[in-house]
C-alpha positions in Angstrom: 0.1 0.0 0.0 1.2 3.5 -0.9 1.6 5.7 2.1 1.8 9.6 2.1 1.8 12.5 4.6 -2.0 12.5 4.4 -2.5 8.9 5.1 0.4 7.9 7.4 1.0 4.2 8.3 0.2 4.8 11.9 -3.0 5.9 13.7 -1.8 8.1 16.6 0.6 10.9 16.3 3.1 9.2 18.5 3.0 5.8 16.9 5.9 6.8 14.4 8.3 6.0 17.3 7.9 2.7 19.2 9.7 4.1 22.2 7.5 7.2 22.3 4.3 5.2 21.9 5.4 3.0 24.8 6.1 5.9 26.9 2.8 7.4 26.5 1.1 4.1 27.2 3.1 3.8 30.5 2.4 7.5 31.3 -1.3 6.8 31.0 -1.0 4.3 33.8 0.6 7.0 36.2 -1.8 9.9 35.7 -1.2 11.5 39.1 2.5 11.2 38.8 2.4 12.4 35.3 0.9 15.7 36.3 3.9 16.8 38.3 6.2 15.8 35.4 3.9 17.4 32.9 4.2 20.8 34.8 8.1 20.5 34.7 7.9 19.9 31.0 5.5 22.8 30.4 7.7 25.1 32.5 10.7 24.2 30.4 9.0 25.0 27.1 7.6 28.2 28.6 11.1 29.2 29.6 12.0 28.8 25.9 9.1 30.3 24.1 7.1 32.2 26.8 4.1 31.3 28.9 1.7 33.3 26.7 2.9 31.5 23.6 2.3 28.0 25.4 -1.1 29.2 26.6 -2.1 30.7 23.0 -0.9 27.3 21.4 -3.1 25.3 23.8 -6.1 27.4 23.4 -5.8 26.9 19.5 -5.6 23.3 19.9 -8.7 23.2 22.1 -10.6 25.5 19.6 -9.5 23.3 16.6 -10.5 20.2 18.2 -13.9 21.6 19.0 -16.2 18.7 20.2 -13.5 16.1 19.9 -11.6 17.8 22.8 -12.0 15.8 26.0 -12.2 12.3 24.4 -8.7 11.4 24.8 -7.3 10.1 28.0 -4.9 13.0 28.5 -7.6 15.6 28.0 -9.1 14.9 31.4 -6.3 17.0 33.1 -5.5 20.4 31.7 -1.7 20.2 32.8 -1.3 16.8 31.2 -3.3 17.7 28.1 -1.2 20.8 27.6 2.0 18.9 28.1 0.9 16.1 25.6 -0.1 18.7 23.0 3.3 20.4 23.3 5.0 17.1 23.0 3.0 16.2 19.9 4.3 19.3 18.0 8.0 19.4 18.9 10.4 17.6 16.6 11.0 13.8 16.9 14.3 14.2 18.6 12.9 16.5 21.2 9.9 14.2 21.5 12.3 11.2 22.5 14.3 13.5 24.8 11.2 14.6 26.5 9.8 11.1 26.8 13.0 9.9 28.5 12.9 12.8 30.9 9.3 12.0 31.9 10.4 8.4 32.6 13.4 9.4 34.4 11.5 11.8 36.6 8.9 9.0 37.4 11.8 6.6 38.3 13.4 9.3 40.6 10.2 9.2 42.4 10.5 5.5 43.0 7.7 4.6 40.5 8.3 1.4 38.5 7.6 2.1 34.9 8.7 -1.1 33.4 6.2 -3.0 31.1 6.1 -5.9 33.6 4.6 -3.5 36.2 1.7 -2.6 34.0 0.4 -6.2 33.5 -1.7 -6.3 36.8 
């Protein structure tokens, strides 16, 4: 089958990188802990581009999604939602670095993020 930019071979924006997809699946299991790490990520991005820019971007995303906003697992918490949307639009290299940073932060809090811990 011929794939193009309009019809990618993956369904979710993060499926292009198996490690990123795995990280998001792990993070879904740790919503409370993810909130803290999400705020750290947002703060880092805001330090680079400005808090107003981050907030304007997020409002545009919410407006563009319209009725679809709120259907995804990460839309339930505004901090997590904002962090995931920012993660979605940064370059793949930065996505991977941010995903690794999220996992490192969870591990530093003593949270087991191994795939085996998710099978209960």
